[in-house]
C-alpha positions in Angstrom: 22.0 -18.0 -11.1 22.8 -15.1 -8.8 21.0 -14.5 -5.7 19.0 -11.7 -7.7 17.9 -14.2 -10.2 16.4 -16.5 -8.0 12.7 -16.5 -7.7 11.9 -15.6 -4.3 8.7 -16.9 -2.3 5.3 -15.1 -2.5 5.6 -13.7 0.8 9.2 -12.6 0.7 8.0 -10.9 -2.9 5.1 -9.3 -1.5 7.0 -7.7 2.0 9.7 -6.3 -0.3 7.1 -4.8 -2.4 5.0 -3.3 0.5 8.3 -2.1 1.9 9.1 -0.3 -1.3 5.7 1.1 -1.7 6.2 2.7 2.0 9.0 4.6 0.5 8.0 5.5 -1.9 4.7 7.1 -0.6 7.5 8.5 1.8 9.0 10.1 -0.6 12.5 9.0 0.4 14.2 8.3 -2.8 15.5 10.6 -5.3 14.0 10.3 -8.9 16.4 8.2 -9.9 16.2 6.0 -7.1 12.4 6.1 -7.1 12.6 5.0 -11.3 14.4 1.5 -10.1 12.4 1.0 -7.2 9.3 1.3 -9.6 10.8 -1.2 -12.1 11.9 -3.6 -9.0 8.4 -2.9 -7.9 7.0 -4.1 -11.2 9.1 -7.4 -11.2 8.0 -8.1 -8.0 4.5 -7.7 -8.7 5.2 -10.2 -11.7 6.4 -12.7 -9.5 3.5 -12.6 -7.0 1.0 -12.9 -9.8 2.9 -15.9 -11.3 3.1 -17.5 -8.0 -0.5 -17.0 -7.4 -1.3 -18.2 -11.0 0.7 -21.4 -10.2 -0.8 -21.8 -6.9 -4.3 -21.4 -8.4 -3.5 -24.3 -11.1 -2.2 -26.7 -7.8 -5.8 -26.4 -6.5 -7.6 -26.9 -9.7 -5.5 -30.1 -10.6 -6.1 -30.9 -6.8 -10.2 -30.9 -7.5 -9.9 -32.5 -10.3 -8.0 -35.2 -9.4 -10.8 -35.9 -6.4 -13.4 -36.2 -8.6 -14.3 -32.8 -8.8 -14.2 -30.9 -12.6 -16.1 -27.9 -11.4 -14.3 -24.9 -10.1 -15.2 -23.6 -6.8 -15.0 -20.2 -6.6 -13.2 -18.6 -3.3 -15.7 -17.1 -0.7 -13.7 -15.4 2.0 -14.5 -14.2 5.4 -16.9 -11.3 4.5 -19.7 -13.2 5.9 
């Protein structure tokens, strides 16, 4: 497995995705480079979604292990 094939952690994937978006927004790429960046962005997005899904599953398992069988929706700091 090469370095490019290894899954990145969530934060690294998100940072790379943000960098790609910024460069695309600033038109720093040729058309071909933009297409390659878009393809990379889609892959990074999928990696981030997978990492979040796995984290959600872990949280659900931990909740169930502690005797709570009911999912509790997250409520952020919006208050």
